[in-house]
Each structure stands twice: as C-alpha cells, then as structure tokens.
C-alpha positions, 0 to 999 in steps of 0.5 A: 598476127593471125594469117586469114585466108579464104576459105571455100564453105560447103554449101548443103541444101535441105530439100522439105517435103511437101508431095507434088509441091516439091517438084518446085526443087527441080526449078531451084536447082536448075537456077543454082547450076545454071549460075554455077553456085556450089552445092555440095551436099543434099539431104532431102525429106519425103519428096524432098528426097525424091528429088533430092537422089535424082539430082544427085544421082544424075549429077545435072538438075536440066537433066533431072527435070527433062527425065521426071517430066518425060515419064510423067508426060509417058504417063507411066503408072508408076510415077503415078502411084504417088497420087493415092487421090489418082481416079477418085471420081469427082463427078456429080452423077448419082453412081459417082456419088455412090462410088465414092461412098463405097470407096470412103467405107472401104478405106476406113475399113481396111485403116483398122485392119492392116498397117498402111492403106496401099501395099510397099510395092507401090512406093517402090515401082514409083522410085524403081521407074525413076533411077537405077539403084547404086550407093549413096557413099558413090554419088557424085553429090553427096546425099542422105534422106531424112526419115523417122524411127516410130520406135525411138521417135528419133529423126534418122539421116540414111547417107550409106547404102541402097539409094532407092531404099533410103528413098523409099524410107524417106517417102513412105507416109504413115497410113499410107505406105507400111513402114520399112524395118531395118536393124532396130529401127522402123521407118516412115516419112521424114516429115514426122520428125523433120520437114526441111532437114536443115539440121542433117546438112550441119551434121554431114559438115556443112557450113552454110545451109539453104533451106527449101521451104515448100509448104503451102504459102497460105492455107487460106484456100484450102478445101478440106475435101477428104478426111484425110486432109482433116487428119494431115492439116491437125497433124501439120499445125504443130508441125510447122510450128516446130518446123518454123523453129528449125529454120531459124538455123538455116542461113537463107530459106527459099520459099517459092509461091505455092498458094493453092498447091495440094500434095496430090497435084503431081499434073502440074508439074512444070507449074511447080518448076517455075515457081521454084525458078523463080524464087531461086532467082529472086534471092540470088544476090541474097545468096551469094552474098551470104556465100561471100561473107563465109568464105571472106571470114578465113578460117576464123570465121568456118571455126565461128560458124561451126561452134554456132551451128553446135550451140543452135542445133542442140538437138542433134543428139536426136537424129541417127547416122545409119546405113542401109544394106546393099 
C-alpha cells in the first residue's frame, strides 16, 4: 500500500520583461508577501531581472517598492538613464522640430558606426544605484537572471557570481546598450530568447511556476512615434507568439492590465505597482487552489509533475546555465 505525504511544492516566479511596465512585478510581490504566499525562487528577464534582483537582495517586497519609489522621487539621473527617450523634446516650436530632426540623424549615424547607441556605463549607473553588489548564491531568496547569447542563439541562465553583472547582462537591450562579454558568450537582453523565463524556473527546480506577463494588454492604442518603436514592434510580433506557446507550460499566468503604457514610461511607477497589486489580489484564490493541489498530491504528484515538465519543456537543451566571475 502506497503512503502519501503532503510535500510543499517549490514555487517559482517567472518575471517577464517590459520596461517600465515591469514595475507591476513589485505590486504582485507585495500582495504575495502580504498574504503569505510562498515564493521559493525567482527568474527575471530584463526589467523582471531588475525588480526580481532587488526583491531578492532586500528580502522584502515592501522595502523594495519603497526603495525604488524613493530613488525615483529623488529624481536620481542614474535610474532615469534607463529611459532612453528622456528629454526627447516634444514641443511644437520650430526649434523643437529642428532639434528632433538633428537628434534622429545623429542616432542613425551612430547606429551604423558602433555597437550601441549608448555606452555600457549608462546602464551600469542605473543598476549600481539600486543595490550593492553581492554574489547571487548568497541571496536570501534563490534568484537567476535570464539573458541571451548572440553567438549560440541560446538562452542563458545566470545563477552564480556578481548580481549586478547578471542584471546588466539581462537588461542590455540590443542596439541600445553593448553586449556583455563573458567567457565564450556575448550576452544581451533576455527578451531576445525568452521574454518570460518559465522554462528557467523549472530548470532551477520549481514544481509550480507562476508567470507574470507585463506585455501590453492591447496594441490598438499604440502610436508608433519613433523609428525604434516600429522596429521593436516588428520584432515583438514573432516573439510574442513564441511566448504565448511557452506560457502554456506555466501553472498560472498573472496579467496586469497595462493598456497604454509605453516601455519607457518610467514616471508611471505607482500606477504600475497598483496594477500589479490588483492583478495579484484578483487571482489569489486560484493560486492557493493550485498550490494546495500540488501539495495534497504528495510524492506521487510531485514525481508526475516533474515528468510532465520534462516533456513540455523539451527545449531546455537550448538554455545554458552559467556563472559570472565574482
């Protein structure tokens, strides 16, 4: 006769990229923390890596939110380096139009003469002002950053070494910031290969994966005001379809309502946090039901779940697990 025991499932949180929309991750973490819902590990892509690393570093969603809010309120230029449209000059005066035209022409010239429009120092300053560096394996909450290797085309999970460097690699938007070179890898933003790192959570041992999708709820209101908007949206179309397929492997997907939020709208911090809190609050009962079902199944359910994950996530062979030098 088989004996069944209640085993607490290991919960993984897959935080997707989305620029300023990623602030919604903080709201979701706030609610999960407030309600005592366990989070055993976090894997973040791009802004998901920034928010996830800050949470793992401070070990408190409330403190992480307050810390981020304080930095933004103080208008520290280092954090606003993340907004590549800052000081874009949207006035209607003749000189405003002339200034924008000159800026656009300079941008085009730069894009064909060097690796990126901005130096790596710009992104480094933004990340450095958020938290002190440490070794990822020393964090109180298990964390990894998802990046993409331009050489092999593989997704990369960084789960050891310098936390800052891992986050910088995961957030290095191709074209905007230069790739990060480490060993035989040339790393850029994790969104290139995995917008929402569900598979990475399973690879790191999660039994139950909650994915957070901060893509725009709809594109019907989007205005393509910049050349880069058109380029990025074109690249997103295929990537989004791929992401929809991968999300089927998650146990649950939280989707905050983010209708008209551009990825560079960093001044809408509180609105994004509130959207995340609302979305998480609305699905708490569903999350608890899934958690309970995983727990009540005991050892047999746990083994079946792991086997199911291996079948569904067959392309884990395309993900490398690497360590950043200290």
